[in-house]
C-alpha positions in Angstrom: 0.1 -0.1 0.0 1.6 3.4 -0.9 2.4 6.2 1.5 0.9 8.7 -0.5 -3.0 7.0 -1.1 -5.6 9.4 0.3 -6.7 8.5 4.3 -10.2 7.3 2.4 -9.1 4.5 0.3 -6.4 2.9 3.0 -9.3 2.5 5.4 -11.6 1.6 2.5 -9.6 -1.2 1.8 -8.7 -2.2 5.2 -12.5 -2.5 5.8 -12.5 -5.0 2.8 -10.0 -7.0 4.1 -11.5 -7.4 7.4 -14.5 -8.4 5.9 -13.2 -11.1 3.5 -11.1 -12.4 6.9 -14.9 -12.4 8.9 -16.5 -14.1 6.4 -13.8 -16.7 5.2 -14.1 -17.8 9.1 -17.9 -17.8 9.4 -17.7 -20.2 5.9 -15.5 -22.3 7.5 -17.5 -22.9 10.5 -20.5 -23.8 8.9 -19.1 -26.8 7.7 -20.1 -30.0 10.3 -17.5 -32.1 11.7 -18.6 -36.3 11.8 -18.3 -38.3 14.2 -19.2 -42.2 14.4 -19.6 -44.4 17.7 -17.7 -47.9 16.9 -17.1 -50.7 19.1 -17.6 -47.4 21.9 -14.8 -45.6 19.9 -15.3 -42.4 18.5 -14.2 -41.1 15.4 -13.6 -37.6 14.7 -13.3 -36.2 11.4 -10.2 -34.1 11.5 -10.8 -31.7 8.2 -13.6 -29.1 9.3 -12.9 -26.7 12.2 -13.4 -27.3 15.8 -16.0 -24.5 16.5 -17.9 -25.9 13.9 -21.2 -28.0 15.2 -20.6 -32.0 15.1 -22.6 -34.5 13.5 -22.9 -37.7 15.4 -23.9 -40.6 13.7 -25.0 -43.5 16.5 -24.1 -47.2 15.0 -27.0 -49.9 15.8 -30.2 -50.7 14.2 -33.5 -48.8 14.3 -36.5 -51.5 15.0 -40.4 -50.8 14.7 -42.4 -50.5 17.9 -44.0 -54.0 18.9 -47.6 -54.1 19.9 -50.4 -51.3 18.7 -52.4 -48.5 20.2 -55.6 -50.0 22.2 -58.7 -48.8 20.9 -60.1 -46.4 23.9 -61.5 -43.4 22.3 -59.8 -39.8 23.3 -61.8 -36.4 23.3 -58.8 -34.7 21.4 -59.1 -31.0 22.3 -56.1 -28.8 21.0 -58.0 -26.5 18.3 -57.4 -23.9 18.1 -54.5 -23.8 20.5 -54.6 -20.3 20.9 -58.2 -18.7 21.4 -59.3 -15.2 20.8 -63.2 -15.8 20.3 -65.4 -17.6 22.9 -67.3 -20.3 21.0 -66.9 -24.2 20.8 -64.0 -25.8 20.5 -65.1 -29.5 20.1 -68.8 -30.9 20.4 -69.2 -34.3 20.3 -73.1 -33.9 20.9 -75.6 -34.5 18.5 -76.4 -32.0 15.2 -80.3 -31.8 15.7 -81.3 -29.0 17.5 -78.3 -27.1 17.0 -77.9 -23.9 15.4 -74.3 -24.5 13.8 -75.2 -28.4 13.0 -71.8 -28.8 11.5 -70.3 -28.2 15.2 -71.2 -31.2 16.8 -70.1 -34.4 15.4 -72.4 -36.9 17.0 -69.9 -39.2 18.7 -71.1 -41.0 22.0 -68.6 -42.2 24.5 -69.7 -45.1 26.9 -67.3 -47.1 29.2 -63.6 -46.3 29.4 -62.2 -42.7 27.4 -60.3 -40.2 28.1 -60.2 -36.5 28.0 -57.4 -33.9 26.9 -57.9 -30.8 26.4 -54.7 -28.2 26.0 -55.8 -24.2 25.0 -54.2 -21.1 25.3 -54.7 -17.1 25.8 -53.3 -14.3 25.0 -54.1 -10.3 25.5 -57.8 -10.5 25.5 -59.8 -7.5 25.5 -60.0 -5.6 28.6 -57.8 -8.8 30.0 -60.6 -10.7 31.0 -60.5 -13.9 32.0 -61.2 -16.6 29.5 -63.0 -19.8 30.8 -62.4 -23.4 29.9 -65.7 -25.7 30.2 -66.0 -29.3 29.2 -70.0 -30.2 29.6 -71.1 -33.8 29.6 -74.5 -34.6 28.9 -77.1 -38.3 29.7 -79.2 -38.3 26.1 -80.9 -42.0 28.1 -83.8 -42.2 30.2 -81.4 -43.4 33.7 -79.1 -42.1 35.1 -75.1 -42.0 34.4 -72.3 -42.2 36.6 -69.3 -41.4 35.1 -66.3 -42.5 37.1 -63.5 -39.9 37.3 -60.1 -42.3 37.6 -57.5 -40.0 37.1 -57.4 -35.9 36.7 -55.3 -33.1 36.3 -55.3 -29.7 35.3 -53.0 -26.7 35.4 -52.1 -22.9 34.3 -49.3 -22.2 32.4 -48.6 -19.8 35.2 -48.6 -22.7 38.2 -46.2 -24.7 36.0 -44.1 -22.0 33.4 -41.9 -23.2 30.7 -39.0 -23.0 32.0 -35.2 -24.8 31.0 -34.1 -27.5 33.2 -31.2 -30.1 33.3 -31.5 -33.3 30.8 -32.7 -35.6 33.9 -33.8 -34.4 37.0 -35.3 -37.5 39.9 -38.9 -36.5 40.1 -40.7 -39.0 42.7 -42.2 -35.6 44.6 -43.4 -34.7 41.1 -41.9 -31.1 41.6 -40.2 -30.9 38.5 -42.5 -30.0 35.3 -41.8 -27.6 32.4 -45.5 -26.2 31.2 -48.5 -27.3 32.4 -49.4 -30.2 30.0 -46.4 -31.8 31.4 -46.9 -31.5 34.5 -50.8 -32.7 34.0 -49.9 -36.1 32.5 -47.0 -36.3 35.2 -49.9 -36.1 37.9 -52.1 -39.0 36.0 -49.0 -41.3 35.2 -49.2 -41.7 39.3 -52.8 -42.2 39.3 -53.8 -38.8 40.8 -56.6 -37.1 40.7 -56.8 -33.6 41.5 -59.0 -32.4 44.7 -61.2 -30.4 42.7 -61.9 -33.0 40.8 -65.2 -35.4 42.2 -64.6 -39.4 42.3 -67.9 -39.3 40.2 -70.1 -37.6 38.4 -73.9 -38.7 38.9 -75.8 -36.6 35.6 -79.6 -37.7 36.1 -81.7 -38.6 32.5 -81.7 -36.2 29.6 -79.7 -33.2 31.8 -75.8 -31.9 31.2 -73.4 -31.5 34.3 -69.9 -29.4 33.9 -66.5 -31.8 34.3 -64.2 -28.6 33.9 -65.2 -24.8 34.6 -61.4 -23.7 35.0 -60.5 -19.7 34.5 -57.2 -19.0 32.5 -56.7 -15.6 34.0 -54.3 -13.1 32.5 -54.6 -9.7 34.7 -51.7 -8.8 37.2 -49.0 -11.3 34.8 -46.1 -9.4 33.7 -47.3 -10.9 30.1 -50.9 -11.3 29.3 -50.5 -15.0 28.3 -52.0 -18.1 29.9 -53.0 -21.7 29.4 -54.4 -24.3 30.6 -53.6 -28.1 30.2 -56.4 -30.9 31.9 -55.9 -34.2 31.6 -58.7 -37.3 32.4 -59.2 -40.5 32.4 -62.6 -41.3 32.6 -65.4 -44.3 32.6 -69.3 -44.2 31.8 -71.5 -46.1 32.9 -73.7 -45.9 30.1 -74.0 -43.4 27.0 -72.9 -39.9 27.4 -71.7 -36.7 24.6 -69.1 -34.1 25.7 -68.0 -30.6 24.9 -65.4 -28.5 25.1 -66.2 -25.0 25.2 -64.2 -21.0 25.9 -66.2 -18.4 27.5 -64.9 -14.9 28.5 -65.7 -14.5 32.5 -69.3 -13.1 33.1 -69.7 -9.6 35.2 -71.0 -8.9 38.5 -72.9 -5.9 39.2 -70.0 -4.7 40.9 -68.0 -5.0 38.2 -66.4 -7.7 39.4 -66.0 -10.9 36.9 -67.7 -14.8 38.3 -67.5 -18.0 36.5 -70.1 -18.8 33.5 -73.0 -20.8 34.3 -73.7 -24.9 33.7 -77.0 -22.4 32.2 -74.7 -20.1 30.0 -72.3 -23.0 29.2 -75.8 -25.0 27.8 -76.7 -21.7 25.6 -73.1 -21.6 24.0 -73.2 -25.2 23.1 -76.6 -24.7 21.9 -76.0 -21.2 20.0 -72.7 -21.4 19.4 -70.4 -21.7 16.7 -66.5 -22.2 16.0 -64.0 -20.6 17.7 -61.4 -18.8 16.3 -58.9 -18.0 14.8 -58.3 -21.4 13.2 -54.9 -23.0 13.0 -53.5 -23.9 9.8 -55.6 -26.2 7.9 -53.6 -29.7 7.1 -51.9 -31.0 4.3 -54.6 -34.2 3.1 -52.8 -37.0 3.5 -52.6 -38.0 -0.2 -50.6 -35.1 -0.7 -47.5 -35.8 -2.5 -45.6 -32.9 -2.8 -45.8 -29.2 -0.7 -45.0 -28.4 2.3 -46.3 -30.9 5.3 -48.5 -29.5 7.8 -50.1 -31.3 10.7 -52.5 -29.0 12.2 -53.6 -29.2 15.5 -56.1 -31.6 16.4 -60.0 -31.4 17.6 -62.3 -34.3 17.4 -62.3 -38.1 19.0 -59.2 -40.0 18.2 -58.5 -43.8 19.1 -55.8 -45.3 21.5 -55.0 -43.9 25.1 -52.5 -46.4 25.9 -49.2 -48.4 23.9 -48.0 -52.1 25.4 -45.1 -53.6 24.2 -43.0 -56.1 25.0 -39.6 -55.1 23.4 -38.2 -58.9 22.4 -36.0 -60.1 19.5 -39.0 -61.6 17.4 -42.3 -62.2 17.6 -41.6 -66.0 18.9 -39.0 -64.3 21.6 -39.7 -64.1 25.2 -36.6 -61.7 25.4 -34.5 -59.3 24.0 -30.6 -60.2 23.4 -28.8 -57.3 24.3 -26.7 -55.8 21.6 -22.8 -56.7 21.0 -20.5 -54.3 23.0 -20.5 -50.9 21.5 -23.7 -51.7 19.8 -27.4 -50.1 19.9 -31.0 -51.1 19.2 -33.2 -48.2 19.3 -36.8 -48.4 19.4 -38.8 -45.7 17.6 -41.4 -44.0 19.7 -44.2 -41.6 18.4 -44.0 -42.0 14.5 -45.7 -39.9 12.3 -45.6 -39.1 8.9 -42.4 -37.2 7.9 -40.8 -38.7 11.1 -40.6 -42.2 10.9 -36.7 -42.9 11.7 -36.5 -45.2 9.0 -38.7 -47.6 10.7 -41.7 -47.9 8.5 -44.1 -47.5 11.1 -46.5 -44.7 11.8 -47.7 -44.7 15.3 -50.0 -41.8 15.6 -53.7 -43.0 16.8 -56.4 -42.2 14.0 -59.5 -39.9 14.0 -62.9 -41.3 14.5 -64.6 -37.9 14.1 -62.9 -34.4 13.5 -63.7 -31.4 12.5 -62.7 -30.8 8.2 -60.4 -27.5 8.9 -58.2 -29.9 11.8 -55.7 -32.7 12.0 -56.3 -35.5 9.7 -54.4 -38.1 13.1 -53.8 -37.1 16.2 -49.8 -36.1 15.5 -48.0 -36.0 18.6 -50.5 -38.5 20.4 -50.8 -36.2 23.6 -51.7 -37.7 26.3 -51.0 -41.6 25.1 -49.0 -43.6 27.6 -46.8 -45.7 26.7 -45.7 -48.9 28.7 -42.4 -50.7 27.2 -41.3 -53.6 29.1 -37.4 -54.7 28.0 -36.7 -58.6 29.3 -33.1 -58.0 29.0 -30.9 -61.1 28.2 -27.1 -61.2 28.6 -26.2 -64.6 26.5 -22.3 -63.9 27.0 -20.0 -65.9 29.9 -19.3 -62.0 31.1 -20.9 -59.7 32.9 -22.3 -56.6 30.9 -23.5 -53.1 31.5 -26.2 -52.2 29.8 -27.7 -48.8 29.3 -31.2 -47.5 28.4 -31.7 -43.8 27.2 -34.8 -42.6 25.9 -33.4 -39.4 23.4 -34.8 -37.3 20.3 -32.7 -38.2 17.2 -32.7 -35.6 14.4 -36.3 -36.1 12.3 -35.6 -38.0 9.2 -38.2 -40.4 7.5 -35.9 -42.4 5.9 -32.0 -42.7 7.8 -30.4 -40.7 5.1 -26.6 -42.3 6.8 -28.1 -45.5 7.7 -28.7 -44.4 11.4 -29.7 -42.1 13.8 -28.5 -38.4 14.0 -27.6 -36.1 16.6 -25.1 -33.3 16.8 -23.0 -31.4 19.3 -24.3 -29.1 20.2 -27.9 -29.6 20.2 -30.2 -27.6 18.4 -31.7 -24.7 20.7 -35.2 -25.9 21.2 -36.7 -28.2 23.6 -38.2 -31.2 21.8 -39.1 -33.5 25.2 -40.2 -32.4 28.8 -41.9 -34.8 30.5 -41.6 -37.6 33.0 -40.6 -41.3 32.6 -40.9 -43.9 35.2 -38.5 -46.5 35.9 -38.9 -50.0 37.4 -36.1 -52.3 37.8 -33.6 -54.7 39.6 -31.3 -52.6 41.5 -27.3 -53.8 42.4 -28.5 -54.8 45.9 -31.5 -57.1 44.2 -34.1 -54.9 45.5 -37.4 -53.9 43.5 -36.7 -50.2 42.2 -39.5 -47.7 40.7 -38.4 -44.4 40.2 -39.5 -40.8 38.2 -37.0 -38.9 36.4 -38.2 -35.9 34.6 -36.2 -35.6 31.1 -35.5 -32.2 29.3 -34.0 -33.0 26.1 -33.2 -30.4 23.2 -33.8 -31.9 19.3 -30.1 -33.9 18.7 -29.3 -33.7 21.9 -26.4 -36.4 23.0 -27.3 -37.5 26.8 -25.8 -39.8 29.6 -28.0 -43.1 29.9 -31.1 -42.9 31.7 -30.6 -46.1 33.6 -27.4 -48.1 33.9 -27.5 -52.0 34.6 -25.2 -55.0 34.9 -26.3 -58.3 33.8 -23.7 -61.3 35.3 -23.3 -63.5 32.7 -26.1 -65.8 31.4 -28.7 -63.8 33.1 -32.3 -61.9 32.2 -33.6 -58.8 33.8 -36.7 -56.9 32.7 -36.6 -53.4 32.8 -40.0 -51.1 32.8 -40.5 -48.2 31.4 -43.6 -46.0 31.2 -44.4 -42.5 30.3 -47.3 -40.2 29.0 -46.5 -38.5 25.9 -46.5 -35.4 27.5 -48.1 -32.1 25.5 -45.8 -29.4 24.2 -43.4 -32.6 23.0 -42.3 -32.8 19.9 -42.1 -36.2 18.1 -40.1 -38.6 17.6 -37.9 -40.2 19.9 -36.6 -43.1 20.4 -35.8 -45.9 23.0 -32.5 -47.2 22.7 -30.7 -50.1 24.4 -26.8 -50.2 24.5 -23.7 -52.2 25.2 -20.9 -50.6 26.7 
């Protein structure tokens, strides 16, 4: 550079040099490293800068999950997720005598059924309190008893979305992140909250309220709140159910009060669809375009998935993998996210509104009961780990195995509690509840490690209710160290 060049030209050349250096560095850091687990050793590619994210390929086999969903119907109210206008969220009542017949799906429940309702509100007019109501009606000529087996309902303000450690012992139920996480954790433990009756007796031709709970926003730092409710129910005869949204009524002095059964009934008879409506889902037969799953509003089929994870349909045990290898069972798989298993686990819809999800994508509220009868056929003791983890989402495995990432993508894909039952090192039966908070693609320490003596078997039981506000799919991985 000549000393005779004008100062502004020198400054320009210096700025261009620094800009070029920054661009070259950022391009270098955008490259992914590649890591593969092979026989418990780790091989790291040396041709990329150390600061770049590392893609991790997990050696092992991915299997479809044995078993299937049961046929228990689930009242599944999750659309619209964000409510701005009060009206009908989901009605399974007959359409006859209703002002908007299309808002009523004419589906009666009898015997065992579940009820799931998961909705939010933000900045309502005048910061009014929104109420969620669930009304249950007896169309028959004899009284009907609805047994409330388990039930929990939480506000977001009582169970905020917080960042937690990947694992927290949760035997006391005090670890949670979000209202759905907390509600299904209670039900997994067999809890019925005190404000739910053990039984609801409905006279002939009448209705009763199963839920009449507020979602307040006043006095919150941000006027945003939500409520997640989950119940397991059993009806002695046919009943119809509806979930509805209504803003608080005003007393003469201007204070708020909850809506009455009569007011809920009037909204059910004369109301239309609550809004705003969520995105319209992609039809199942679509072959191109962006895949939109949509939110669920209807009756899905399947409350529980029981599976014994064994070598094959004729086997009684699961032979542990070779040292350094893994076997992963796909969980909560869905269209576009089968992880190479070829399996879709989402519950089908028995009835639904036309602008809502075609399947219960995510299986919110579905209980997975997974039995692992582990078998060590070798002549040496083996350390075996069990991990519930969230690989990078794929339909077919582009690398032939599950892919993870370090650092993980900065978004939580699973936040919920699992129950573990096994025999500990002292030979005692052990039951533990553990809360998981995982980002997508995160590399995790094992959820559980057991030592299998030579030529022995041990069963590990893993149970969870798939928590709302989590994102599928996951895998349950068995690895021999």
